[in-house]
C-alpha positions as CSV (number, residue, x, y, z in Angstrom):
1,M,-37.8,-50.4,-26.3
2,S,-38.4,-47.3,-24.3
3,R,-36.8,-44.0,-25.1
4,N,-34.5,-44.1,-22.0
5,A,-33.3,-47.6,-23.0
6,K,-32.5,-46.4,-26.5
7,L,-30.5,-43.5,-25.1
8,A,-28.7,-45.7,-22.7
9,L,-27.9,-48.2,-25.5
10,A,-26.7,-45.3,-27.8
11,A,-24.5,-44.0,-25.0
12,W,-22.9,-47.4,-24.5
13,I,-22.3,-47.8,-28.2
14,V,-20.6,-44.3,-28.3
15,L,-18.5,-45.3,-25.3
16,L,-17.4,-48.6,-26.9
17,I,-16.5,-46.9,-30.2
18,G,-14.5,-44.3,-28.3
19,F,-12.7,-47.0,-26.3
20,A,-11.9,-49.0,-29.5
21,G,-10.6,-45.8,-31.1
22,W,-8.4,-45.1,-28.1
23,I,-6.9,-48.6,-28.2
24,G,-6.2,-48.2,-31.9
25,V,-4.4,-44.9,-31.3
26,Q,-2.4,-46.4,-28.4
27,F,-1.4,-49.4,-30.6
28,S,-0.4,-47.0,-33.4
29,Q,1.7,-44.9,-31.1
30,D,3.4,-47.9,-29.5
31,S,4.3,-49.6,-32.7
32,G,5.2,-46.5,-34.7
33,G,2.1,-47.0,-36.8
34,G,3.8,-49.6,-39.0
35,P,4.6,-53.3,-38.9
36,T,7.1,-54.4,-36.3
37,I,10.2,-55.6,-37.9
38,G,13.1,-57.0,-35.9
39,G,13.3,-58.1,-32.3
40,P,15.2,-60.3,-29.9
41,F,17.4,-63.1,-31.1
42,T,20.0,-65.4,-29.7
43,L,22.5,-66.9,-32.2
44,T,26.1,-68.1,-32.5
45,D,28.6,-65.9,-34.3
46,H,31.2,-67.2,-36.7
47,N,33.7,-67.5,-33.8
48,G,31.4,-69.8,-31.8
49,K,30.3,-67.1,-29.3
50,R,26.6,-66.9,-28.3
51,V,25.2,-63.4,-29.0
52,T,21.9,-61.5,-28.8
53,E,20.6,-58.5,-30.6
54,A,21.8,-56.4,-27.6
55,D,25.4,-57.1,-28.6
56,F,25.0,-55.1,-31.7
57,K,23.3,-52.0,-30.2
58,G,25.3,-48.7,-30.2
59,K,26.0,-48.8,-34.0
60,P,23.7,-48.8,-37.0
61,T,23.3,-52.4,-38.2
62,L,22.7,-53.9,-41.6
63,I,21.3,-57.5,-41.5
64,Y,21.0,-59.9,-44.4
65,F,19.4,-63.3,-44.2
66,G,21.1,-65.7,-46.7
67,F,23.3,-68.8,-46.9
68,T,26.8,-69.7,-47.9
69,Y,25.9,-72.1,-50.7
70,C,23.8,-69.4,-52.4
71,P,25.0,-69.2,-56.0
72,D,24.2,-65.5,-56.8
73,V,21.9,-63.2,-54.8
74,C,23.6,-63.7,-51.4
75,P,27.1,-62.8,-52.5
76,T,25.7,-59.9,-54.5
77,S,23.9,-58.6,-51.5
78,L,26.9,-58.9,-49.1
79,L,29.2,-57.2,-51.6
80,L,26.6,-54.4,-52.0
81,M,26.5,-54.1,-48.2
82,Q,30.2,-53.8,-47.9
83,T,30.5,-51.4,-50.8
84,A,27.8,-49.1,-49.3
85,V,29.7,-49.0,-45.9
86,E,33.0,-48.3,-47.6
87,Q,31.5,-45.2,-49.2
88,L,31.0,-43.7,-45.8
89,G,34.8,-43.2,-45.5
90,K,37.8,-44.8,-43.9
91,D,37.1,-47.1,-41.0
92,A,33.4,-46.8,-41.5
93,D,33.1,-50.6,-41.3
94,K,34.2,-50.3,-37.6
95,N,31.2,-48.0,-37.0
96,V,28.5,-50.1,-38.7
97,N,27.5,-53.7,-37.8
98,M,27.1,-55.9,-40.9
99,L,25.5,-59.3,-40.2
100,L,24.7,-62.3,-42.3
101,I,22.2,-64.5,-40.5
102,T,22.1,-67.9,-42.2
103,V,18.8,-69.6,-43.3
104,D,20.7,-72.8,-43.7
105,P,21.9,-73.8,-40.2
106,E,22.3,-77.4,-41.3
107,R,25.4,-76.6,-43.4
108,D,26.4,-73.1,-42.2
109,T,28.4,-73.9,-39.1
110,P,30.4,-71.1,-37.4
111,A,33.6,-72.4,-39.2
112,V,31.9,-72.3,-42.7
113,L,30.5,-68.8,-42.0
114,K,33.9,-67.6,-40.9
115,D,35.5,-68.6,-44.1
116,Y,32.6,-67.2,-46.2
117,V,32.1,-63.8,-44.6
118,G,35.9,-63.2,-44.8
119,N,35.5,-62.9,-48.5
120,F,33.4,-59.8,-48.2
121,G,35.2,-57.8,-45.6
122,P,36.9,-58.1,-42.2
123,T,34.0,-56.8,-40.1
124,I,31.0,-58.8,-41.5
125,V,29.7,-61.2,-38.8
126,G,28.2,-64.5,-39.7
127,L,25.4,-65.8,-37.4
128,T,24.0,-69.3,-37.1
129,G,22.2,-71.4,-34.6
130,S,19.7,-74.2,-34.1
131,P,16.9,-74.5,-36.6
132,D,14.6,-73.0,-33.9
133,D,17.0,-70.1,-33.3
134,I,17.0,-69.3,-37.0
135,A,13.2,-69.7,-37.3
136,A,12.8,-67.2,-34.4
137,A,15.1,-64.6,-35.9
138,A,13.5,-65.0,-39.3
139,K,10.0,-64.6,-37.8
140,A,11.1,-61.4,-36.0
141,F,12.3,-59.9,-39.3
142,R,9.5,-61.4,-41.4
143,V,11.9,-63.4,-43.5
144,Y,10.6,-66.2,-45.8
145,Y,12.8,-69.2,-46.4
146,R,12.5,-72.9,-47.2
147,K,14.6,-75.8,-48.3
148,V,14.4,-76.8,-52.0
149,E,15.7,-80.2,-52.9
150,G,18.2,-80.3,-55.7
151,K,17.5,-82.1,-59.0
152,D,19.4,-85.1,-60.3
153,G,21.6,-85.4,-57.2
154,A,22.5,-81.7,-56.9
155,P,22.7,-80.3,-53.4
156,Y,19.7,-78.6,-52.0
157,L,19.3,-74.8,-52.1
158,M,17.4,-72.4,-49.9
159,D,14.6,-70.3,-51.3
160,H,14.5,-67.1,-49.3
161,S,13.5,-63.5,-49.4
162,S,16.4,-61.3,-50.4
163,I,16.1,-58.2,-48.3
164,F,18.5,-56.6,-45.9
165,Y,17.5,-54.4,-43.0
166,L,18.9,-51.2,-41.7
167,L,18.5,-50.7,-37.9
168,D,19.5,-47.7,-35.9
169,K,21.8,-47.6,-32.9
170,R,19.0,-48.8,-30.6
171,G,18.2,-51.8,-32.8
172,R,15.0,-50.3,-34.3
173,F,14.1,-50.9,-37.9
174,V,14.7,-47.9,-40.2
175,K,14.6,-49.2,-43.8
176,H,15.0,-52.2,-46.0
177,F,17.0,-52.7,-49.2
178,T,17.3,-55.4,-51.9
179,H,20.3,-56.6,-53.9
180,Q,19.2,-54.3,-56.6
181,S,19.5,-51.2,-54.4
182,R,22.3,-48.7,-55.1
183,A,25.2,-48.5,-52.7
184,E,25.0,-44.7,-52.7
185,D,21.4,-44.9,-51.5
186,I,22.3,-47.4,-48.7
187,A,25.2,-45.2,-47.6
188,A,23.0,-42.1,-47.5
189,A,20.5,-43.9,-45.3
190,I,23.2,-45.1,-42.9
191,K,25.1,-41.8,-42.6
192,P,22.6,-39.9,-40.4
193,L,22.5,-42.9,-38.0
194,M,26.2,-42.9,-37.3
């Protein structure tokens, strides 16, 4: 290979490396440098109304994926969510969206969700939908779930990740929590977003 051909090849390699670096910087800036969590969804609320993520913009939002037949972790998480918001002061629950998105649409109808979320506070909204609707929402939030058949005739349960998500007023992911988080820490993360 001639010297001119080697120089031309080297110039192309440098140009390609620079272009690849530019694409990486653009991707990092566009996505905030981290994984994308959250996104569009269309579901049915516990009153039977179709809603999208846009219906919850304008307030900070806490979202938990669970199900009404959950024996322990789901009620603990919803109680923690409600307790954290109550620590923000009187009427704070009117300034923060609290959502339970079911991972068990087969049993969690709007009516079942309405009865269930009422146990945790007057402003928690239960959301359900078709299996495809739920799968799309779970994928957007990177939620794991699967049906686990019960033993000896017991009803099935849902194995699922136990994380709830804090979104800002524009619906952008801010932080996640588990059922082992402290209510004080959750309240502190919500407060500057109000």
